[in-house]
C-alpha positions in Angstrom: -41.8 5.9 46.5 -38.8 4.0 45.6 -39.3 0.1 45.1 -36.6 -1.9 47.2 -35.8 -5.7 45.3 -36.6 -8.1 47.5 -33.5 -10.3 48.3 -34.9 -13.5 46.0 -36.0 -11.4 43.3 -32.6 -10.0 43.3 -31.0 -13.8 43.7 -32.7 -14.5 40.6 -31.9 -11.6 38.5 -28.5 -12.2 38.9 -28.3 -15.7 38.1 -30.2 -15.0 34.9 -27.4 -11.9 34.1 -25.0 -14.8 35.0 -26.5 -17.0 32.2 -27.0 -15.0 30.0 -23.2 -13.6 29.8 -22.3 -17.4 30.1 -24.3 -18.2 26.8 -22.8 -15.2 25.3 -19.2 -16.5 26.1 -20.5 -19.6 24.9 -22.2 -18.6 21.3 -18.7 -16.6 21.1 -15.6 -19.3 21.5 -17.6 -22.0 18.3 -15.4 -19.9 16.1 -12.1 -18.0 16.1 -9.9 -16.0 15.0 -5.9 -15.7 16.3 -6.3 -12.0 15.1 -9.0 -10.0 14.7 -6.7 -6.9 13.5 -3.4 -6.7 10.8 -1.7 -4.3 9.4 -0.6 -5.5 5.9 0.8 -4.0 2.1 -0.5 -4.8 -1.3 1.0 -7.5 -2.7 1.1 -9.6 0.6 -1.1 -12.1 1.4 -3.1 -12.1 4.0 -3.8 -15.0 6.7 -5.8 -15.8 9.8 -6.0 -19.1 11.5 -10.0 -20.0 11.8 -10.7 -22.8 15.3 -14.0 -24.1 16.4 -14.9 -25.7 19.1 -17.5 -28.3 17.7 -16.3 -28.4 14.2 -19.0 -31.0 13.6 -21.8 -28.4 13.7 -20.5 -26.0 11.7 -21.3 -26.8 8.0 -20.0 -23.9 6.0 -18.2 -20.5 6.6 -19.5 -17.8 4.4 -16.5 -14.8 4.1 -18.1 -11.1 3.1 -15.3 -8.3 2.2 -15.8 -5.0 2.4 -13.8 -1.7 2.3 -14.2 1.3 3.4 -17.8 -0.4 4.6 -19.1 -1.4 1.6 -19.4 -5.4 0.3 -17.1 -5.9 -2.3 -20.3 -7.0 -4.0 -17.9 -9.6 -6.9 -15.9 -11.6 -3.8 -17.5 -14.7 -2.4 -16.0 -17.1 -1.1 -17.4 -20.3 0.0 -15.7 -23.1 2.9 -16.9 -26.6 3.2 -15.6 -27.2 7.0 -16.0 -30.4 6.3 -12.6 -30.5 3.6 -10.5 -28.1 6.3 -8.8 -28.8 9.7 -9.2 -27.7 12.8 -7.7 -24.7 13.3 -7.7 -23.9 9.1 -5.5 -21.2 7.4 -7.1 -18.9 5.6 -5.3 -17.2 3.3 -6.1 -14.1 0.7 -3.7 -11.3 -1.4 -4.2 -7.9 -1.0 -5.1 -6.5 -4.2 -5.0 -2.9 -5.2 -8.0 -1.2 -4.7 -7.6 -2.6 -1.3 -5.7 0.6 0.0 -8.7 3.1 -0.6 -10.3 2.2 2.9 -10.1 -0.4 6.0 -10.4 -3.7 4.7 -13.1 -6.1 7.0 -13.4 -9.8 5.9 -16.1 -11.7 8.2 -16.3 -14.9 9.1 -19.8 -16.8 9.0 -20.3 -19.8 11.0 -23.5 -21.5 9.2 -25.1 -25.0 10.4 -26.1 -27.0 7.1 -30.0 -25.7 7.4 -28.0 -22.0 6.4 -28.7 -20.8 10.4 -25.1 -18.9 12.0 -23.4 -20.2 14.5 -21.3 -18.0 15.0 -19.1 -15.0 13.1 -16.1 -13.0 13.6 -14.4 -10.1 11.6 -10.7 -9.1 11.1 -10.3 -5.5 10.0 -6.5 -5.0 7.7 -4.9 -2.1 7.9 -3.6 -1.5 3.9 -0.8 0.8 4.5 0.2 2.4 1.1 3.3 1.0 -1.5 4.3 1.2 -4.7 1.8 2.9 -7.5 -0.8 4.0 -5.0 1.9 5.6 -2.5 3.8 6.9 -5.7 1.4 8.8 -7.1 -0.5 10.0 -3.4 2.8 12.2 -2.8 5.3 14.6 -3.7 8.9 12.5 -3.3 12.9 14.3 -2.8 15.9 13.2 -3.2 17.5 11.8 0.2 20.1 9.7 -0.5 22.3 9.3 -3.6 25.3 6.4 -3.2 27.5 5.6 -5.3 30.7 3.0 -5.1 29.8 3.7 -1.5 29.7 7.6 -1.7 27.3 10.1 -1.0 26.8 12.5 -4.1 23.4 14.0 -3.0 24.0 17.6 -2.5 21.5 20.0 -1.3 19.9 21.2 -4.6 19.6 17.8 -5.3 17.8 17.4 -2.1 15.9 21.0 -2.6 13.9 19.5 -6.2 10.7 18.1 -6.1 9.5 15.4 -8.2 6.0 14.4 -9.1 4.3 11.1 -10.4 0.9 11.6 -12.0 -1.5 9.1 -12.3 -1.6 9.9 -16.4 2.1 8.7 -15.9 3.2 11.9 -16.7 6.4 13.1 -14.8 7.8 16.7 -13.3 10.1 18.5 -11.3 10.2 21.2 -9.1 13.3 22.7 -9.6 13.0 24.6 -6.2 14.6 27.7 -4.4 17.6 26.1 -5.1 20.1 25.1 -8.4 23.3 23.1 -8.8 26.5 25.5 -9.9 26.1 24.3 -13.0 22.0 24.2 -13.0 22.1 20.8 -14.2 18.1 20.2 -13.2 17.4 22.3 -16.5 18.7 20.3 -19.1 16.3 18.0 -18.8 12.6 18.2 -19.6 10.5 15.6 -17.5 8.5 13.5 -19.2 6.9 10.3 -17.9 7.1 7.2 -16.1 6.9 3.4 -16.8 5.6 0.9 -14.6 6.9 -2.9 -14.3 4.8 -4.7 -12.5 5.6 -8.3 -11.0 2.3 -9.2 -10.0 0.4 -6.8 -7.5 4.0 -5.1 -6.6 6.4 -2.6 -9.0 9.4 -4.8 -9.9 11.3 -1.3 -11.6 10.4 1.8 -12.8 11.4 3.7 -16.6 12.0 7.1 -16.3 11.6 9.1 -19.1 13.0 12.7 -20.1 13.8 15.2 -23.2 17.5 16.8 -23.2 16.0 20.8 -23.8 18.7 20.9 -27.0 16.8 18.0 -29.0 17.7 14.4 -29.8 15.8 11.3 -28.4 14.4 10.2 -25.2 16.4 9.1 -22.5 15.2 6.2 -20.7 16.6 4.8 -18.0 15.5 1.4 -15.4 15.5 1.8 -11.9 15.1 -1.8 -9.9 12.4 -0.9 -7.9 14.0 -2.0 -3.9 11.4 -0.5 -2.1 8.8 1.9 -2.5 6.2 1.5 0.9 5.6 2.9 4.3 6.6 6.6 2.3 9.9 5.6 1.2 11.2 4.9 -1.9 15.0 3.4 -3.4 15.6 2.7 -6.3 18.9 1.5 -7.8 20.1 1.7 -11.1 23.3 1.1 -13.3 24.9 3.9 -14.8 28.6 5.3 -16.6 30.5 7.0 -14.2 33.9 6.5 -16.1 34.4 10.7 -15.8 35.3 9.8 -12.5 37.5 6.9 -12.6 34.2 4.6 -11.9 32.6 1.7 -13.5 31.3 2.0 -16.8 28.0 0.2 -14.9 28.6 1.5 -11.5 25.4 1.2 -9.4 23.7 4.5 -7.9 21.2 4.1 -5.2 18.9 6.8 -4.7 16.4 6.9 -1.3 13.6 9.3 -1.6 11.1 10.4 0.5 7.7 11.1 0.8 6.3 15.1 0.6 2.8 16.7 0.9 1.7 17.6 -2.6 1.1 21.7 -2.2 -0.7 23.5 -4.8 2.8 25.7 -4.7 4.6 22.9 -7.0 6.5 24.4 -9.7 7.1 22.8 -12.6 10.5 24.3 -14.5 10.4 27.1 -12.1 11.0 30.8 -13.3 12.3 29.4 -16.7 11.2 32.2 -19.3 9.5 31.5 -22.8 13.0 30.9 -24.6 13.3 27.7 -22.3 12.3 24.0 -24.8 10.1 22.0 -23.6 10.1 18.9 -26.1 6.7 17.4 -26.8 5.8 14.4 -24.5 3.3 11.5 -24.9 2.7 10.1 -21.3 1.4 6.2 -21.1 2.9 5.7 -24.8 6.2 4.8 -23.6 
């Protein structure tokens, strides 16, 4: 038999539900963040504004950092509410390792007895940049600008570069070779980053000529290494084309998925000499 609620009981139930909703709303509004998600990059400074309702009721804010759902044990930050403004701008550096998974900052507002009054989370999507991005993908040349002119030819765009975590550097010549087969004249040895904090300021590319001689070490200024794009700038001697001896060369690269078909040195025969190389020692 179906039971029918009496009008009085139904009315009281509605009041109770509304009261609970109001309580939840009131509680949720004691501590607020001006954003609950953000996209950042390694080297950035993440910030979020924290505001309070009845700030005097709060004693501290305990901040917990988690990556991929796992709490970062050595991250320990407690903010004394009596020493900050309302709203308060919380700032934290985005560091190497944050790109491993979604980063969550949890803000717990506590009273003088340690009781939690309110809490809110902010989720960070950390885009790959610099070294984590460099080694995650393979790379191909898109553009090479010299004195404002495009010099990149199709055989160059067919090449695939690989930067390994052990600082070794490899090149797959691809299916097309330049008319002079210039790609085959060098062995691609190593790379060395020059960092400025968490950001990569420049990168050295080390290669050897297969006919012998000292290492060819070229320094590239990193103009961009983020959002699956890399732009490098160097100075080279292009006087043989009537240009400057220190002509600015700007190269743009894009990512390619790492494939098992990657084949350094193509189908070179046994006579192809690859000089010894010691990545990480340059």
